[in-house]
C-alpha positions as CSV (number, residue, x, y, z in Angstrom):
1,M,-7.3,-40.0,54.0
2,A,-4.3,-40.1,51.8
3,K,-6.4,-41.2,48.9
4,R,-8.8,-38.3,49.4
5,A,-5.9,-35.8,49.5
6,F,-4.3,-37.3,46.4
7,F,-7.7,-37.1,44.6
8,R,-8.2,-33.4,45.5
9,F,-4.6,-32.7,44.4
10,S,-5.3,-34.4,41.1
11,V,-8.6,-32.6,40.5
12,C,-6.9,-29.2,41.2
13,I,-4.0,-29.9,38.8
14,S,-6.4,-31.1,36.1
15,G,-8.6,-28.0,36.6
16,L,-5.6,-25.7,36.4
17,S,-4.3,-27.3,33.2
18,L,-7.8,-27.0,31.6
19,L,-8.0,-23.3,32.6
20,S,-4.6,-22.6,31.3
21,A,-5.6,-24.0,27.9
22,C,-8.5,-21.4,27.8
23,A,-6.3,-18.5,28.6
24,T,-5.8,-15.9,25.8
25,P,-2.2,-15.6,24.7
26,G,-0.3,-12.6,25.9
27,P,1.2,-10.0,23.6
28,Q,3.9,-11.4,21.5
29,A,7.0,-9.6,20.2
30,A,6.5,-8.6,16.6
31,F,9.4,-8.9,14.3
32,A,7.9,-7.3,11.3
33,P,10.3,-6.9,8.4
34,S,11.2,-3.3,7.7
35,P,9.5,-1.8,4.6
36,P,11.5,-1.3,1.4
37,L,13.2,2.0,1.5
38,S,14.2,2.3,-2.2
39,E,12.3,2.1,-5.4
40,Q,14.4,-0.9,-6.5
41,A,13.5,-2.8,-3.3
42,L,9.8,-2.0,-3.9
43,K,9.8,-3.2,-7.5
44,G,8.3,-6.7,-7.9
45,A,6.5,-6.6,-4.5
46,T,3.0,-8.1,-4.3
47,V,0.0,-6.0,-3.2
48,Q,-0.1,-8.1,0.1
49,A,3.5,-7.0,0.8
50,L,2.6,-3.4,-0.1
51,N,-0.3,-3.4,2.3
52,A,1.8,-4.9,5.1
53,D,4.5,-2.3,4.6
54,F,2.5,0.9,4.1
55,G,-1.1,0.0,4.9
56,Q,-4.1,0.8,2.8
57,P,-3.5,3.5,0.2
58,A,-5.4,6.8,0.3
59,L,-6.6,6.2,-3.3
60,R,-6.7,3.3,-5.7
61,R,-7.2,3.8,-9.4
62,V,-7.7,1.0,-11.9
63,D,-7.0,1.5,-15.6
64,G,-7.5,-1.8,-17.4
65,Q,-4.9,-4.2,-16.0
66,A,-2.9,-1.4,-14.4
67,Q,-3.5,0.0,-10.9
68,V,-2.1,3.2,-9.3
69,W,-2.1,3.3,-5.6
70,L,-1.5,6.7,-3.9
71,Y,0.0,6.9,-0.4
72,H,0.2,10.2,1.5
73,S,2.4,11.4,4.4
74,S,2.9,14.8,5.8
75,S,5.9,15.4,3.5
76,C,4.9,13.7,0.2
77,G,2.7,11.5,-1.8
78,L,3.8,8.3,-3.4
79,N,2.3,6.9,-6.6
80,V,2.8,3.2,-6.9
81,F,2.2,1.6,-10.3
82,I,1.1,-2.0,-10.3
83,Y,0.9,-4.4,-13.3
84,P,0.3,-8.1,-13.5
85,D,3.4,-10.3,-14.0
86,A,3.6,-13.1,-16.5
87,H,1.5,-15.3,-14.1
88,G,-1.2,-12.6,-13.6
89,V,0.0,-11.7,-10.1
90,P,-0.2,-7.9,-9.6
91,R,3.2,-6.6,-8.7
92,V,4.8,-3.1,-8.2
93,A,6.3,-1.9,-11.4
94,A,7.4,1.6,-10.3
95,A,7.0,4.2,-7.5
96,V,7.2,7.9,-8.0
97,A,7.0,10.7,-5.4
98,D,4.6,13.4,-6.5
99,N,6.4,16.5,-5.2
100,G,9.9,16.0,-6.7
101,M,11.1,14.3,-3.6
102,D,13.2,11.2,-4.2
103,P,11.1,8.0,-3.7
104,Q,13.5,6.7,-0.9
105,S,12.8,9.7,1.4
106,C,9.1,9.6,0.6
107,M,9.0,5.8,1.5
108,Q,10.8,6.5,4.8
109,S,8.1,9.1,5.7
110,L,5.4,6.5,4.8
111,A,6.9,3.6,6.8
112,R,4.6,2.6,9.6
113,P,6.0,1.8,13.0
114,V,6.5,-1.9,13.7
115,A,4.1,-1.7,16.7
116,A,1.3,-0.3,14.5
117,A,1.8,-2.9,11.8
118,A,1.9,-5.7,14.4
119,L,-1.3,-4.5,16.1
120,E,-3.1,-4.2,12.8
121,R,-2.0,-7.8,11.8
122,S,-3.1,-9.3,15.1
123,A,-6.5,-7.5,15.0
124,S,-7.2,-9.0,11.6
125,S,-6.2,-12.5,12.6
């Protein structure tokens, strides 16, 4: 009788451990770095970092090796100029706000909330 109880207990523990391995992970706290809030901090960023910080641009224009990405917020538009570096990696060369606003204020209006960035990243994983 004791062997039978031990066997049932072992089967239950094994089954629970197998089920827990199949469980989907719960939401994890996202510690996304804050986006650059100055033109100097943005210079040299890769297009992957730019996408992570501001999402997809409203418009992309390609002129030879140069790219211009346009981001819009309710208060401004930000033109981001991208050129390949010495190794051919596209990097931000400059950022200019289109309505005379300083780029720092414009970038603050474009910064996505950390939760939105985390949800977008987990959905693409």
